[in-house]
C-alpha positions as CSV (number, residue, x, y, z in Angstrom):
1,X,82.9,10.2,202.3
2,X,79.9,9.9,200.5
3,X,77.3,10.8,203.2
4,X,78.9,14.0,203.7
5,X,78.8,15.0,199.7
6,X,74.5,14.2,199.7
7,X,74.4,15.7,203.2
8,X,75.7,18.7,201.1
9,X,74.0,18.2,198.0
10,X,70.9,18.5,200.1
11,X,71.3,21.3,201.9
12,X,72.1,23.3,198.2
13,X,68.7,22.1,196.7
14,X,67.1,22.5,200.2
15,X,68.2,26.5,199.7
16,X,67.8,26.8,196.4
17,X,64.3,25.7,196.6
18,X,64.2,28.2,199.7
19,X,64.7,31.0,197.7
20,X,63.0,30.6,194.6
21,X,59.8,30.3,197.2
22,X,61.2,33.4,198.7
23,X,61.2,35.3,195.2
24,X,57.2,34.3,194.8
25,X,55.3,37.8,195.7
26,X,53.0,37.4,198.9
27,X,49.6,37.9,198.7
28,X,48.0,41.0,199.6
29,X,46.9,41.2,203.3
30,X,43.5,41.9,201.5
31,X,42.5,41.1,198.7
32,X,39.3,42.8,196.8
33,X,36.8,40.7,196.5
34,X,35.6,40.2,193.1
35,X,33.4,42.6,190.8
36,X,29.8,42.5,192.2
37,X,30.5,40.1,194.4
38,X,27.9,39.6,197.3
39,X,27.2,37.6,200.1
40,X,23.8,37.0,202.1
41,X,21.5,35.5,204.6
42,X,19.1,33.5,202.3
43,X,17.0,32.2,205.7
44,X,15.6,33.1,208.0
45,X,14.3,36.3,206.9
46,X,15.0,39.5,209.0
47,X,12.7,39.9,211.8
48,X,11.5,36.1,212.0
49,X,10.4,34.8,215.1
50,X,12.5,31.1,215.1
51,X,13.1,28.1,217.6
52,X,16.5,27.9,219.6
53,X,17.6,25.9,216.8
54,X,17.8,27.9,213.9
55,X,18.6,26.5,210.6
56,X,20.4,29.5,208.3
57,X,21.2,29.1,204.9
58,X,23.8,31.7,203.1
59,X,23.8,32.8,199.9
60,X,26.5,34.6,197.4
61,X,26.7,35.9,194.2
62,X,29.7,36.4,191.9
63,X,31.7,34.5,194.3
64,X,32.7,30.9,194.5
65,X,32.9,29.3,198.0
66,X,35.6,27.0,198.5
67,X,37.6,25.1,201.4
68,X,39.8,27.4,203.0
69,X,42.7,24.9,202.2
70,X,41.7,26.4,198.1
71,X,44.3,29.3,197.5
72,X,42.6,30.4,194.2
73,X,42.1,33.8,193.8
74,X,38.3,35.2,194.0
75,X,37.1,32.0,196.4
76,X,36.5,32.2,199.8
77,X,34.4,31.2,202.9
78,X,31.4,32.0,205.1
79,X,31.9,33.1,208.6
80,X,28.9,33.9,210.7
81,X,28.7,36.6,213.3
82,X,26.6,36.4,216.0
83,X,25.4,39.3,218.3
84,X,28.7,41.2,216.7
85,X,28.2,44.8,217.3
86,X,31.5,45.9,214.8
87,X,33.5,43.9,212.2
88,X,36.6,42.2,213.2
89,X,39.6,44.2,212.3
90,X,40.6,44.1,208.7
91,X,44.9,43.3,209.6
92,X,44.3,39.6,211.0
93,X,42.4,36.8,210.4
94,X,38.7,36.5,211.5
95,X,38.4,35.1,215.5
96,X,37.2,31.9,216.0
97,X,35.1,31.6,219.0
98,X,31.3,31.6,220.5
99,X,30.3,34.9,218.2
100,X,32.7,34.3,215.1
101,X,31.7,31.1,213.5
102,X,33.9,29.6,211.3
103,X,32.6,27.6,207.5
104,X,35.9,26.7,206.4
105,X,34.5,23.3,204.7
106,X,33.1,25.7,201.9
107,X,29.7,25.0,203.8
108,X,26.7,27.0,202.6
109,X,24.3,26.3,206.2
110,X,24.2,25.1,209.6
111,X,21.8,24.6,212.0
112,X,23.1,27.1,215.1
113,X,21.6,27.1,218.8
114,X,20.8,30.1,220.6
115,X,19.2,31.6,223.9
116,X,15.6,33.1,224.0
117,X,15.9,36.5,222.6
118,X,16.8,38.9,219.9
119,X,20.0,38.2,218.1
120,X,21.9,39.7,215.2
121,X,23.5,37.5,212.4
122,X,25.6,38.6,209.6
123,X,27.9,36.9,207.3
124,X,31.5,38.0,207.0
125,X,33.3,36.2,203.5
126,X,36.8,35.4,203.8
127,X,39.8,34.0,202.0
128,X,41.5,30.8,202.6
129,X,43.4,32.6,205.4
130,X,40.0,33.7,207.3
131,X,41.5,37.2,206.3
132,X,38.7,39.3,205.2
133,X,38.7,40.9,201.7
134,X,38.8,44.6,201.5
135,X,36.7,46.0,201.3
136,X,34.8,43.6,203.6
137,X,32.4,41.2,202.0
138,X,29.5,41.1,204.7
139,X,25.7,40.4,204.2
140,X,23.2,42.8,205.5
141,X,23.1,42.0,209.6
142,X,19.6,41.0,210.4
143,X,18.1,40.5,213.9
144,X,15.6,37.6,214.6
145,X,13.6,36.7,217.4
146,X,14.4,33.5,219.4
147,X,11.4,32.3,221.5
């Protein structure tokens, strides 16, 4: 009998907690970036000739870089778009593949290996869900030549 009463009480407490969480507003699909926020590639410079192991340094202004586990408003993390012609759709997380590198631990630099030839690089800053801000917070796209 005590087990049945304990089980019923657990169900009621769980239901109450669920109802409380369900009443919380969901974050908007695409939050706006903080006013004045910008992201940029510090290095390499646009037009640079580099070796196949390319060290890239990411920069931000007026927004805080945070791991993807940080749900604080006004924070986010970098994604590096390599040879991507168009930005990912706004209504879904940024893909994770060879052309969309995620830096969800809050990294601000990386060394990537690229094949010889011309390549484009662009940063796309996103919130903890890997969802772009609206409008997207992206760097200027640069072109580098890999020898």
